[in-house]
C-alpha positions as a Markdown table, in Angstrom:
| # | Residue | x | y | z |
|---|---|---|---|---|
| 1 | Unk | 16.9 | 21.9 | -3.6 |
| 2 | Unk | 13.3 | 21.9 | -2.2 |
| 3 | Unk | 11.0 | 24.8 | -3.0 |
| 4 | Unk | 8.7 | 26.2 | -0.3 |
| 5 | Unk | 5.1 | 25.2 | 0.1 |
| 6 | Unk | 4.5 | 28.8 | -1.0 |
| 7 | Unk | 4.4 | 27.3 | -4.4 |
| 8 | Unk | 1.2 | 25.6 | -3.3 |
| 9 | Unk | -0.2 | 25.2 | -6.8 |
| 10 | Unk | 1.8 | 21.9 | -7.3 |
| 11 | Unk | 0.5 | 20.6 | -4.0 |
| 12 | Unk | -3.1 | 21.6 | -4.7 |
| 13 | Unk | -3.0 | 19.8 | -8.0 |
| 14 | Unk | -2.1 | 16.6 | -6.3 |
| 15 | Unk | -4.5 | 17.2 | -3.6 |
| 16 | Unk | -7.3 | 17.9 | -6.1 |
| 17 | Unk | -6.8 | 14.5 | -7.7 |
| 18 | Unk | -7.0 | 12.8 | -4.3 |
| 19 | Unk | -9.9 | 15.0 | -3.2 |
| 20 | Unk | -11.8 | 14.0 | -6.3 |
| 21 | Unk | -11.4 | 10.4 | -5.4 |
| 22 | Unk | -12.4 | 10.8 | -1.8 |
| 23 | Unk | -15.4 | 12.9 | -2.9 |
| 24 | Unk | -16.6 | 9.6 | -4.4 |
| 25 | Unk | -16.0 | 7.9 | -1.0 |
| 26 | Unk | -18.7 | 10.0 | 0.5 |
| 27 | Unk | -21.2 | 8.3 | -1.8 |
| 28 | Unk | -20.2 | 4.9 | -0.4 |
| 29 | Unk | -18.5 | 3.6 | -3.5 |
| 30 | Unk | -15.0 | 3.6 | -1.9 |
| 31 | Unk | -15.9 | 4.2 | 1.7 |
| 32 | Unk | -14.1 | 1.2 | 2.9 |
| 33 | Unk | -10.6 | 0.4 | 4.2 |
| 34 | Unk | -8.7 | -2.5 | 5.6 |
| 35 | Unk | -9.3 | -2.5 | 9.3 |
| 36 | Unk | -6.6 | -2.0 | 12.0 |
| 37 | Unk | -6.5 | -3.4 | 15.5 |
| 38 | Unk | -5.4 | -2.3 | 18.9 |
| 39 | Unk | -3.2 | -4.1 | 21.4 |
| 40 | Unk | -1.1 | -3.6 | 24.5 |
| 41 | Unk | 2.6 | -4.1 | 25.2 |
| 42 | Unk | 2.9 | -7.1 | 27.6 |
| 43 | Unk | 6.5 | -6.9 | 28.6 |
| 44 | Unk | 7.7 | -5.6 | 32.0 |
| 45 | Unk | 10.9 | -4.5 | 30.2 |
| 46 | Unk | 9.0 | -2.7 | 27.5 |
| 47 | Unk | 9.1 | -3.4 | 23.8 |
| 48 | Unk | 11.5 | -1.8 | 21.3 |
| 49 | Unk | 9.9 | 0.0 | 18.4 |
| 50 | Unk | 12.1 | -0.4 | 15.3 |
| 51 | Unk | 12.4 | 1.1 | 11.9 |
| 52 | Unk | 12.0 | -2.3 | 10.1 |
| 53 | Unk | 10.9 | -5.8 | 11.1 |
| 54 | Unk | 14.3 | -7.0 | 12.4 |
| 55 | Unk | 16.0 | -7.0 | 15.8 |
| 56 | Unk | 19.0 | -5.5 | 14.1 |
| 57 | Unk | 17.0 | -2.6 | 12.8 |
| 58 | Unk | 17.4 | 1.0 | 14.1 |
| 59 | Unk | 15.7 | 1.5 | 17.5 |
| 60 | Unk | 13.1 | 4.3 | 17.3 |
| 61 | Unk | 11.7 | 4.1 | 20.9 |
| 62 | Unk | 11.0 | 1.8 | 23.8 |
| 63 | Unk | 7.3 | 1.3 | 24.5 |
| 64 | Unk | 6.6 | 0.7 | 28.2 |
| 65 | Unk | 4.5 | -2.1 | 29.5 |
| 66 | Unk | 0.7 | -1.7 | 28.9 |
| 67 | Unk | 1.2 | 0.9 | 26.2 |
| 68 | Unk | -1.7 | 0.8 | 23.8 |
| 69 | Unk | -0.7 | 0.4 | 20.1 |
| 70 | Unk | -2.6 | 0.7 | 16.9 |
| 71 | Unk | -1.7 | -2.3 | 14.7 |
| 72 | Unk | -1.8 | -1.6 | 11.0 |
| 73 | Unk | -0.6 | -4.9 | 9.6 |
| 74 | Unk | 1.3 | -8.1 | 10.3 |
| 75 | Unk | 4.7 | -8.8 | 8.7 |
| 76 | Unk | 6.0 | -12.3 | 8.5 |
| 77 | Unk | 9.7 | -13.2 | 8.4 |
| 78 | Unk | 9.3 | -16.9 | 7.6 |
| 79 | Unk | 7.9 | -18.5 | 4.4 |
| 80 | Unk | 6.5 | -21.5 | 6.2 |
| 81 | Unk | 6.1 | -20.8 | 9.9 |
| 82 | Unk | 3.5 | -18.6 | 11.8 |
| 83 | Unk | 5.4 | -18.8 | 15.1 |
| 84 | Unk | 5.3 | -15.6 | 17.0 |
| 85 | Unk | 9.1 | -15.1 | 16.7 |
| 86 | Unk | 8.6 | -14.8 | 12.9 |
| 87 | Unk | 5.8 | -12.3 | 13.1 |
| 88 | Unk | 6.0 | -8.6 | 13.6 |
| 89 | Unk | 3.4 | -5.8 | 13.9 |
| 90 | Unk | 3.6 | -2.5 | 12.1 |
| 91 | Unk | 2.1 | -0.1 | 14.7 |
| 92 | Unk | 1.5 | 3.4 | 15.8 |
| 93 | Unk | 2.3 | 4.2 | 19.4 |
| 94 | Unk | 2.8 | 7.6 | 21.2 |
| 95 | Unk | 2.7 | 9.4 | 17.8 |
| 96 | Unk | 5.4 | 7.2 | 16.3 |
| 97 | Unk | 5.2 | 4.4 | 13.7 |
| 98 | Unk | 7.4 | 1.4 | 13.5 |
| 99 | Unk | 7.7 | -2.4 | 14.1 |
| 100 | Unk | 7.4 | -4.4 | 17.3 |
| 101 | Unk | 7.7 | -8.2 | 17.9 |
| 102 | Unk | 4.3 | -9.8 | 18.0 |
| 103 | Unk | 5.1 | -11.9 | 21.1 |
| 104 | Unk | 5.4 | -8.6 | 23.0 |
| 105 | Unk | 1.8 | -7.5 | 22.3 |
| 106 | Unk | -1.4 | -9.0 | 23.6 |
| 107 | Unk | -5.1 | -8.1 | 24.3 |
| 108 | Unk | -5.6 | -7.6 | 20.6 |
| 109 | Unk | -8.9 | -6.2 | 19.4 |
| 110 | Unk | -9.7 | -6.4 | 15.7 |
| 111 | Unk | -11.9 | -4.2 | 13.5 |
| 112 | Unk | -13.8 | -6.1 | 10.8 |
| 113 | Unk | -14.8 | -5.7 | 7.2 |
| 114 | Unk | -17.0 | -8.1 | 5.2 |
| 115 | Unk | -15.6 | -9.3 | 1.9 |
| 116 | Unk | -16.7 | -11.3 | -1.1 |
| 117 | Unk | -14.6 | -14.0 | -2.7 |
| 118 | Unk | -14.1 | -13.1 | -6.4 |
| 119 | Unk | -12.8 | -16.5 | -7.5 |
| 120 | Unk | -12.1 | -19.8 | -5.8 |
| 121 | Unk | -9.1 | -19.3 | -3.5 |
| 122 | Unk | -7.1 | -21.3 | -0.9 |
| 123 | Unk | -7.0 | -20.0 | 2.6 |
| 124 | Unk | -3.8 | -20.7 | 4.5 |
| 125 | Unk | -2.3 | -20.7 | 8.0 |
| 126 | Unk | -0.1 | -17.7 | 7.1 |
| 127 | Unk | 0.4 | -15.3 | 4.2 |
| 128 | Unk | 2.3 | -16.7 | 1.3 |
| 129 | Unk | 1.9 | -19.6 | -1.1 |
| 130 | Unk | 4.3 | -21.8 | 0.9 |
| 131 | Unk | 2.2 | -21.6 | 4.1 |
| 132 | Unk | 0.1 | -24.6 | 4.9 |
| 133 | Unk | -3.1 | -24.8 | 3.0 |
| 134 | Unk | -6.2 | -25.2 | 5.2 |
| 135 | Unk | -9.0 | -25.2 | 2.7 |
| 136 | Unk | -10.6 | -23.1 | 0.0 |
| 137 | Unk | -13.4 | -20.6 | -0.4 |
| 138 | Unk | -15.8 | -20.8 | -3.3 |
| 139 | Unk | -16.5 | -17.9 | -5.6 |
| 140 | Unk | -19.2 | -15.7 | -4.0 |
| 141 | Unk | -18.4 | -16.7 | -0.4 |
| 142 | Unk | -18.5 | -14.1 | 2.3 |
| 143 | Unk | -15.6 | -13.8 | 4.7 |
| 144 | Unk | -14.6 | -11.3 | 7.4 |
| 145 | Unk | -11.3 | -9.4 | 7.0 |
| 146 | Unk | -9.6 | -8.2 | 10.1 |
| 147 | Unk | -6.2 | -7.0 | 9.0 |
| 148 | Unk | -3.6 | -6.7 | 6.3 |
| 149 | Unk | -0.7 | -9.1 | 6.3 |
| 150 | Unk | 2.6 | -9.2 | 4.4 |
| 151 | Unk | 4.4 | -12.4 | 3.6 |
| 152 | Unk | 8.2 | -12.7 | 3.1 |
| 153 | Unk | 8.8 | -10.7 | -0.1 |
| 154 | Unk | 11.0 | -13.3 | -1.6 |
| 155 | Unk | 8.3 | -16.0 | -1.5 |
| 156 | Unk | 7.9 | -16.9 | -5.1 |
| 157 | Unk | 4.3 | -16.6 | -6.3 |
| 158 | Unk | 3.1 | -14.6 | -3.3 |
| 159 | Unk | 1.2 | -11.4 | -3.6 |
| 160 | Unk | 2.8 | -8.6 | -1.5 |
| 161 | Unk | -0.5 | -8.0 | 0.3 |
| 162 | Unk | -2.6 | -10.7 | 1.9 |
| 163 | Unk | -5.6 | -10.4 | 4.3 |
| 164 | Unk | -6.0 | -12.0 | 7.6 |
| 165 | Unk | -9.6 | -13.3 | 7.8 |
| 166 | Unk | -11.9 | -14.8 | 10.4 |
| 167 | Unk | -13.8 | -18.0 | 9.3 |
| 168 | Unk | -15.7 | -20.3 | 11.6 |
| 169 | Unk | -14.1 | -18.8 | 14.7 |
| 170 | Unk | -10.5 | -19.2 | 13.4 |
| 171 | Unk | -8.0 | -16.9 | 11.6 |
| 172 | Unk | -6.6 | -17.7 | 8.2 |
| 173 | Unk | -4.9 | -15.8 | 5.4 |
| 174 | Unk | -6.0 | -15.1 | 1.8 |
| 175 | Unk | -4.4 | -13.3 | -1.1 |
| 176 | Unk | -5.9 | -9.8 | -1.3 |
| 177 | Unk | -6.4 | -9.9 | -5.0 |
| 178 | Unk | -8.9 | -12.8 | -4.7 |
| 179 | Unk | -11.5 | -11.0 | -2.5 |
| 180 | Unk | -13.4 | -7.7 | -2.7 |
| 181 | Unk | -14.0 | -5.7 | 0.4 |
| 182 | Unk | -17.6 | -4.6 | 1.2 |
| 183 | Unk | -18.6 | -1.7 | 3.4 |
| 184 | Unk | -17.0 | -1.2 | 6.8 |
| 185 | Unk | -18.8 | -2.5 | 9.9 |
| 186 | Unk | -18.9 | 0.8 | 11.8 |
| 187 | Unk | -20.2 | -0.8 | 15.0 |
| 188 | Unk | -18.1 | -2.8 | 17.5 |
| 189 | Unk | -15.1 | -4.6 | 16.1 |
| 190 | Unk | -14.5 | -8.3 | 16.6 |
| 191 | Unk | -12.3 | -8.8 | 19.6 |
| 192 | Unk | -9.6 | -11.4 | 19.6 |
| 193 | Unk | -10.2 | -14.6 | 21.6 |
| 194 | Unk | -10.3 | -14.0 | 25.3 |
| 195 | Unk | -11.0 | -10.2 | 25.1 |
| 196 | Unk | -14.2 | -8.4 | 25.6 |
| 197 | Unk | -13.7 | -4.8 | 24.5 |
| 198 | Unk | -14.7 | -3.6 | 21.0 |
| 199 | Unk | -12.8 | -1.4 | 18.6 |
| 200 | Unk | -13.8 | 0.8 | 15.7 |
| 201 | Unk | -11.7 | 0.0 | 12.6 |
| 202 | Unk | -10.2 | 3.4 | 11.6 |
| 203 | Unk | -8.9 | 5.5 | 14.5 |
| 204 | Unk | -11.3 | 8.4 | 15.1 |
| 205 | Unk | -13.7 | 7.2 | 12.4 |
| 206 | Unk | -17.4 | 6.4 | 12.7 |
| 207 | Unk | -17.7 | 7.6 | 16.3 |
| 208 | Unk | -20.4 | 9.5 | 18.1 |
| 209 | Unk | -19.6 | 13.1 | 19.0 |
| 210 | Unk | -19.0 | 12.1 | 22.6 |
| 211 | Unk | -16.6 | 9.2 | 21.5 |
| 212 | Unk | -14.9 | 11.5 | 19.1 |
| 213 | Unk | -14.2 | 14.2 | 21.8 |
| 214 | Unk | -12.7 | 11.5 | 24.0 |
| 215 | Unk | -10.6 | 10.2 | 21.2 |
| 216 | Unk | -9.3 | 13.7 | 20.4 |
| 217 | Unk | -8.3 | 14.1 | 24.1 |
| 218 | Unk | -6.6 | 10.7 | 24.1 |
| 219 | Unk | -4.7 | 11.6 | 21.0 |
| 220 | Unk | -3.5 | 14.9 | 22.6 |
| 221 | Unk | -4.9 | 17.3 | 20.1 |
| 222 | Unk | -4.8 | 20.9 | 21.3 |
| 223 | Unk | -8.1 | 22.8 | 21.3 |
| 224 | Unk | -7.0 | 24.9 | 18.3 |
| 225 | Unk | -6.9 | 21.6 | 16.3 |
| 226 | Unk | -10.1 | 20.2 | 17.8 |
| 227 | Unk | -12.3 | 23.1 | 16.7 |
| 228 | Unk | -11.5 | 22.3 | 13.0 |
| 229 | Unk | -11.4 | 18.6 | 13.3 |
| 230 | Unk | -14.9 | 18.6 | 14.8 |
| 231 | Unk | -16.1 | 20.3 | 11.6 |
| 232 | Unk | -14.4 | 17.7 | 9.4 |
| 233 | Unk | -15.8 | 14.9 | 11.6 |
| 234 | Unk | -19.3 | 16.2 | 11.3 |
| 235 | Unk | -19.1 | 16.4 | 7.5 |
| 236 | Unk | -17.1 | 13.1 | 7.1 |
| 237 | Unk | -17.7 | 10.8 | 10.0 |
| 238 | Unk | -15.8 | 7.9 | 8.2 |
| 239 | Unk | -12.6 | 9.9 | 8.2 |
| 240 | Unk | -10.0 | 9.2 | 10.9 |
| 241 | Unk | -7.3 | 11.5 | 12.4 |
| 242 | Unk | -4.2 | 10.5 | 14.2 |
| 243 | Unk | -1.9 | 13.0 | 16.1 |
| 244 | Unk | 1.8 | 12.7 | 15.5 |
| 245 | Unk | 4.0 | 14.3 | 18.1 |
| 246 | Unk | 7.3 | 15.5 | 16.6 |
| 247 | Unk | 9.0 | 16.2 | 19.9 |
| 248 | Unk | 10.3 | 19.4 | 18.3 |
| 249 | Unk | 9.6 | 22.9 | 19.6 |
| 250 | Unk | 7.9 | 25.2 | 17.1 |
| 251 | Unk | 10.8 | 27.6 | 17.3 |
| 252 | Unk | 13.4 | 24.9 | 16.5 |
| 253 | Unk | 11.4 | 23.5 | 13.6 |
| 254 | Unk | 10.9 | 27.0 | 12.1 |
| 255 | Unk | 14.5 | 27.8 | 12.5 |
| 256 | Unk | 15.5 | 24.7 | 10.5 |
| 257 | Unk | 13.0 | 25.4 | 7.8 |
| 258 | Unk | 14.2 | 29.0 | 7.3 |
| 259 | Unk | 17.9 | 28.3 | 7.4 |
| 260 | Unk | 19.9 | 28.9 | 4.2 |
| 261 | Unk | 18.0 | 28.0 | 1.1 |
| 262 | Unk | 15.7 | 25.4 | 2.6 |
| 263 | Unk | 12.5 | 27.3 | 1.8 |
| 264 | Unk | 12.5 | 29.4 | -1.4 |
| 265 | Unk | 9.9 | 31.6 | -3.0 |
| 266 | Unk | 9.5 | 32.4 | -6.6 |
| 267 | Unk | 10.4 | 35.9 | -7.8 |
| 268 | Unk | 6.9 | 36.1 | -9.3 |
| 269 | Unk | 5.5 | 36.6 | -5.8 |
| 270 | Unk | 5.5 | 40.0 | -4.0 |
| 271 | Unk | 8.8 | 41.0 | -2.5 |
| 272 | Unk | 7.2 | 41.0 | 1.0 |
| 273 | Unk | 7.3 | 37.2 | 0.9 |
| 274 | Unk | 11.1 | 37.3 | 0.7 |
| 275 | Unk | 13.9 | 37.5 | 3.2 |
| 276 | Unk | 16.7 | 39.5 | 1.4 |
| 277 | Unk | 17.6 | 39.9 | -2.2 |
| 278 | Unk | 20.0 | 36.9 | -2.6 |
| 279 | Unk | 18.9 | 34.5 | -5.3 |
| 280 | Unk | 19.7 | 30.8 | -4.3 |
| 281 | Unk | 18.7 | 29.7 | -7.8 |
| 282 | Unk | 17.8 | 31.9 | -10.7 |
| 283 | Unk | 14.5 | 33.6 | -9.9 |
| 284 | Unk | 14.2 | 32.0 | -6.4 |
| 285 | Unk | 14.7 | 33.8 | -3.1 |
| 286 | Unk | 14.7 | 32.8 | 0.6 |
| 287 | Unk | 11.2 | 33.0 | 2.0 |
| 288 | Unk | 10.8 | 35.0 | 5.2 |
| 289 | Unk | 9.9 | 33.3 | 8.5 |
| 290 | Unk | 6.3 | 34.6 | 8.6 |
| 291 | Unk | 5.5 | 33.0 | 5.3 |
| 292 | Unk | 7.2 | 29.7 | 6.2 |
| 293 | Unk | 5.4 | 29.6 | 9.5 |
| 294 | Unk | 2.0 | 30.0 | 7.9 |
| 295 | Unk | 2.6 | 27.1 | 5.5 |
| 296 | Unk | 4.2 | 24.9 | 8.2 |
| 297 | Unk | 1.3 | 25.3 | 10.6 |
| 298 | Unk | -1.1 | 22.4 | 10.1 |
| 299 | Unk | -4.0 | 24.3 | 11.6 |
| 300 | Unk | -4.1 | 26.5 | 8.5 |
| 301 | Unk | -5.0 | 23.5 | 6.3 |
| 302 | Unk | -7.5 | 21.5 | 8.4 |
| 303 | Unk | -10.3 | 22.0 | 5.9 |
| 304 | Unk | -11.9 | 20.0 | 3.2 |
| 305 | Unk | -9.8 | 21.5 | 0.4 |
| 306 | Unk | -6.3 | 21.1 | 2.0 |
| 307 | Unk | -6.6 | 18.2 | 4.5 |
| 308 | Unk | -5.3 | 15.8 | 1.9 |
| 309 | Unk | -1.7 | 17.0 | 2.4 |
| 310 | Unk | -1.9 | 15.0 | 5.6 |
| 311 | Unk | -3.2 | 11.8 | 3.9 |
| 312 | Unk | -1.1 | 8.7 | 4.5 |
| 313 | Unk | 0.5 | 7.9 | 1.1 |
| 314 | Unk | 1.3 | 4.3 | 1.8 |
| 315 | Unk | -0.5 | 1.5 | 0.0 |
| 316 | Unk | -4.2 | 1.0 | 0.9 |
| 317 | Unk | -5.6 | -1.7 | -1.5 |
| 318 | Unk | -9.2 | -1.2 | -0.2 |
| 319 | Unk | -9.8 | 2.0 | -2.1 |
| 320 | Unk | -6.6 | 2.6 | -4.2 |
| 321 | Unk | -8.0 | 0.5 | -7.0 |
| 322 | Unk | -7.4 | 0.3 | -10.8 |
| 323 | Unk | -10.7 | 2.1 | -11.4 |
| 324 | Unk | -9.8 | 5.0 | -9.2 |
| 325 | Unk | -6.3 | 5.3 | -10.7 |
| 326 | Unk | -7.8 | 5.0 | -14.2 |
| 327 | Unk | -10.1 | 8.0 | -13.4 |
| 328 | Unk | -7.0 | 10.1 | -12.7 |
| 329 | Unk | -5.2 | 9.0 | -15.8 |
| 330 | Unk | -8.0 | 9.0 | -18.3 |
| 331 | Unk | -8.0 | 12.8 | -19.1 |
| 332 | Unk | -4.3 | 12.7 | -19.8 |
| 333 | Unk | -2.1 | 11.4 | -22.7 |
| 334 | Unk | -0.4 | 8.9 | -20.4 |
| 335 | Unk | -2.6 | 5.8 | -21.3 |
| 336 | Unk | -1.9 | 6.4 | -25.0 |
| 337 | Unk | 1.8 | 5.8 | -24.2 |
| 338 | Unk | 1.2 | 2.6 | -22.3 |
| 339 | Unk | 0.9 | 4.0 | -18.8 |
| 340 | Unk | -2.1 | 1.9 | -17.7 |
| 341 | Unk | -3.8 | 2.0 | -14.3 |
| 342 | Unk | -2.7 | -1.5 | -13.5 |
| 343 | Unk | 1.0 | -0.5 | -13.9 |
| 344 | Unk | 0.5 | 2.1 | -11.1 |
| 345 | Unk | -1.4 | -0.3 | -8.9 |
| 346 | Unk | 1.2 | -3.0 | -9.2 |
| 347 | Unk | 4.1 | -0.5 | -8.5 |
| 348 | Unk | 2.2 | 0.8 | -5.5 |
| 349 | Unk | 1.6 | -2.6 | -4.1 |
| 350 | Unk | 5.2 | -3.7 | -4.6 |
| 351 | Unk | 6.6 | -0.6 | -2.9 |
| 352 | Unk | 4.0 | 0.3 | -0.3 |
| 353 | Unk | 3.2 | 3.6 | -2.1 |
| 354 | Unk | -0.3 | 4.9 | -2.9 |
| 355 | Unk | -0.9 | 4.3 | -6.6 |
| 356 | Unk | -3.4 | 7.2 | -6.5 |
| 357 | Unk | -0.5 | 9.4 | -5.4 |
| 358 | Unk | 1.8 | 8.0 | -8.1 |
| 359 | Unk | -0.8 | 8.5 | -10.8 |
| 360 | Unk | -1.5 | 12.1 | -9.6 |
| 361 | Unk | 2.2 | 12.9 | -9.6 |
| 362 | Unk | 2.6 | 11.5 | -13.1 |
| 363 | Unk | -0.4 | 13.5 | -14.3 |
| 364 | Unk | 1.1 | 16.6 | -12.8 |
| 365 | Unk | 4.5 | 16.1 | -14.3 |
| 366 | Unk | 3.9 | 14.5 | -17.7 |
| 367 | Unk | 0.1 | 14.4 | -18.2 |
| 368 | Unk | 0.3 | 16.4 | -21.4 |
| 369 | Unk | 2.7 | 14.0 | -23.0 |
| 370 | Unk | 6.1 | 14.8 | -24.3 |
| 371 | Unk | 9.6 | 13.3 | -24.6 |
| 372 | Unk | 9.6 | 12.1 | -21.0 |
| 373 | Unk | 6.9 | 9.6 | -21.7 |
| 374 | Unk | 6.7 | 8.9 | -25.5 |
| 375 | Unk | 9.7 | 6.6 | -25.7 |
| 376 | Unk | 12.4 | 9.2 | -26.7 |
| 377 | Unk | 15.7 | 7.4 | -27.3 |
| 378 | Unk | 18.9 | 8.0 | -25.4 |
| 379 | Unk | 22.0 | 6.4 | -26.9 |
| 380 | Unk | 19.7 | 4.4 | -29.2 |
| 381 | Unk | 17.4 | 3.1 | -26.4 |
| 382 | Unk | 13.8 | 4.2 | -25.7 |
| 383 | Unk | 13.4 | 5.4 | -22.1 |
| 384 | Unk | 10.6 | 6.7 | -20.0 |
| 385 | Unk | 10.4 | 9.0 | -16.9 |
| 386 | Unk | 6.8 | 9.9 | -16.1 |
| 387 | Unk | 7.8 | 11.6 | -12.8 |
| 388 | Unk | 10.6 | 13.6 | -14.3 |
| 389 | Unk | 13.0 | 12.3 | -11.7 |
| 390 | Unk | 16.4 | 13.8 | -12.1 |
| 391 | Unk | 15.1 | 16.4 | -14.6 |
| 392 | Unk | 16.8 | 19.5 | -13.2 |
| 393 | Unk | 20.0 | 21.5 | -13.5 |
| 394 | Unk | 21.9 | 22.7 | -16.6 |
| 395 | Unk | 20.6 | 24.0 | -19.8 |
| 396 | Unk | 18.4 | 21.0 | -20.7 |
| 397 | Unk | 16.7 | 19.5 | -17.5 |
| 398 | Unk | 14.5 | 17.3 | -19.6 |
| 399 | Unk | 17.5 | 15.5 | -21.2 |
| 400 | Unk | 19.0 | 15.1 | -17.7 |
| 401 | Unk | 15.9 | 13.3 | -16.7 |
| 402 | Unk | 16.0 | 11.1 | -19.7 |
| 403 | Unk | 19.6 | 10.3 | -19.1 |
| 404 | Unk | 18.7 | 9.4 | -15.5 |
| 405 | Unk | 16.0 | 7.1 | -16.8 |
| 406 | Unk | 18.6 | 5.5 | -19.2 |
| 407 | Unk | 21.0 | 4.9 | -16.4 |
| 408 | Unk | 18.2 | 3.3 | -14.3 |
| 409 | Unk | 17.1 | 1.0 | -17.1 |
| 410 | Unk | 13.6 | 2.5 | -17.4 |
| 411 | Unk | 13.0 | 1.2 | -20.9 |
| 412 | Unk | 9.3 | 0.5 | -20.6 |
| 413 | Unk | 6.4 | 2.4 | -18.9 |
| 414 | Unk | 6.1 | -0.4 | -16.3 |
| 415 | Unk | 9.8 | -0.3 | -15.4 |
| 416 | Unk | 9.7 | 3.5 | -15.2 |
| 417 | Unk | 6.6 | 3.6 | -12.9 |
| 418 | Unk | 8.0 | 0.8 | -10.7 |
| 419 | Unk | 11.4 | 2.4 | -10.5 |
| 420 | Unk | 10.0 | 5.8 | -9.7 |
| 421 | Unk | 7.8 | 4.2 | -7.0 |
| 422 | Unk | 10.8 | 2.5 | -5.5 |
| 423 | Unk | 12.6 | 5.8 | -5.2 |
| 424 | Unk | 9.6 | 7.5 | -3.6 |
| 425 | Unk | 9.4 | 4.7 | -1.1 |
| 426 | Unk | 13.1 | 4.8 | -0.4 |
| 427 | Unk | 13.5 | 8.5 | -0.1 |
| 428 | Unk | 10.2 | 9.5 | 1.5 |
| 429 | Unk | 7.6 | 6.8 | 2.5 |
| 430 | Unk | 10.1 | 4.5 | 4.3 |
| 431 | Unk | 11.8 | 7.6 | 5.9 |
| 432 | Unk | 8.6 | 8.6 | 7.7 |
| 433 | Unk | 7.7 | 11.2 | 5.0 |
| 434 | Unk | 4.5 | 9.5 | 4.1 |
| 435 | Unk | 2.4 | 12.6 | 3.5 |
| 436 | Unk | 2.7 | 15.6 | 1.2 |
| 437 | Unk | 3.2 | 17.7 | 4.3 |
| 438 | Unk | 6.1 | 15.6 | 5.6 |
| 439 | Unk | 7.7 | 15.5 | 2.1 |
| 440 | Unk | 7.9 | 19.3 | 2.3 |
| 441 | Unk | 8.4 | 19.8 | 6.0 |
| 442 | Unk | 10.5 | 16.9 | 7.2 |
| 443 | Unk | 9.7 | 17.3 | 10.9 |
C-alpha cells in the first residue's frame, strides 16, 4: 500500500542525490544531453499516438494534421532495413507521450550536439550491427549528434542505445558507447533537409527571456506556474520544462488520492494531519484532504530543492554516466558487495531507467549494507535485493524480500540490479509514471 508524500524524507533523499549531480551540471561538467527534434503530423486523417511502437499497441490519442510533436528518439523494428514503415518516433504531443509512425511526420528540425569518437567505430545506415556499414570514424574524430536511436532489441551484438549523427551532409548511426558528447550547441539547431526553421535542443532550455515567455504560453502553463518557472529559468537557463495535461479536474484527482487508504500518514505526525482514527496499517492513518492537496499541487515544489521530483527518470546516457553513479555509491557499502557503477548503468540502459535513480534508490534502501546485499543465503543459495523489493508484510519483511529475490533468481549483484530495474520499468516508467511525482500521484 502506498504511503503519502507526507513522508517526504524518503523522496528528499532521492532528490538530494539527483540534486547533487545536477549541481555539477551547472559547472558545465555534465551540462549536456542528447538533443531532441520537432516535427509535424502530415496526415489529413491524423496520426495515432500509441503506447508502444506497434500498430497493434494501445491507442493513446489521435494527433490531428499539422500537430507539432517533440521527437525524443527513433525506434526501429527491422534489423536490416531503414524504410519508414520500420521506423517509429517516440514523441511528446499535446502533453502526452507515445509512439507514432515516422512516415506520418515531416518538417523535422533537429537539435545538435558535438561529440568526439573515443575509439575507431563503424557508422551505419541504421542502428544495429546488422545494418549496412557505410564507413568508419577514426579515434578523435568530431561528429554531430542529432538524436537517440534504438535498434531492434533482439539484434545480437547491438547496444540498446545508438546515436543518429550528421556527417558530410548525410545521416548515419553510431553505437553510443563509442562516442563522447561535448557541450550542447545552444544556438540554432540543424534543420533537416528542405527545412529552414531552427530548433533549440531541450524544450524550454537555453532561450532568451522573451523566447521563454512564448514557450511557457505555448505549453499552456498557468501564471501561477510561470512565476516560479521564471526564477528557475533565470538560475538554470539550460533546464527545460514541459507541461503535461492530465485531463483530470483537480477535484476528481484529489478525490481519488484521498479515497480509502490511498494516502496514509505516520502516527508520528500531529493528529491534525489525519482524517479519523482508523489505522489502515499499524501506526498509519488516512491523511486529510488538505495535507494531500498540498503535496499533490506541483506549484508547491517548483524550487531548486524539490524540482527533481518532476525529473524524467528514463535513461539519458549523456549525463547518467558511470562517474556520476559512482559518486552516489562511493559513500555507501554497496561497492564492497560488488554493486559497481557499471552494473547500474548497464541495467538502466537495458531497461530505459535512469541509473542515477536506481543507484539513489539502492543507496536509500541498502546503502548501509546488511543481509539484503551481502549475499545472505536462502535455501542454500546466495541472493541479493538492493531495492528491498517485496520486503514488506508479516513479522520478517527482510526475509520476505530475500525470498522474493530467491524466486526471481537474483543470485548476483548484477542480476539483482537488472531485475529490479526491469520491475521499475514495467511497473512505473513504461506506465507513464516516469517521475517521482507520478510514482506517488498516478495522475
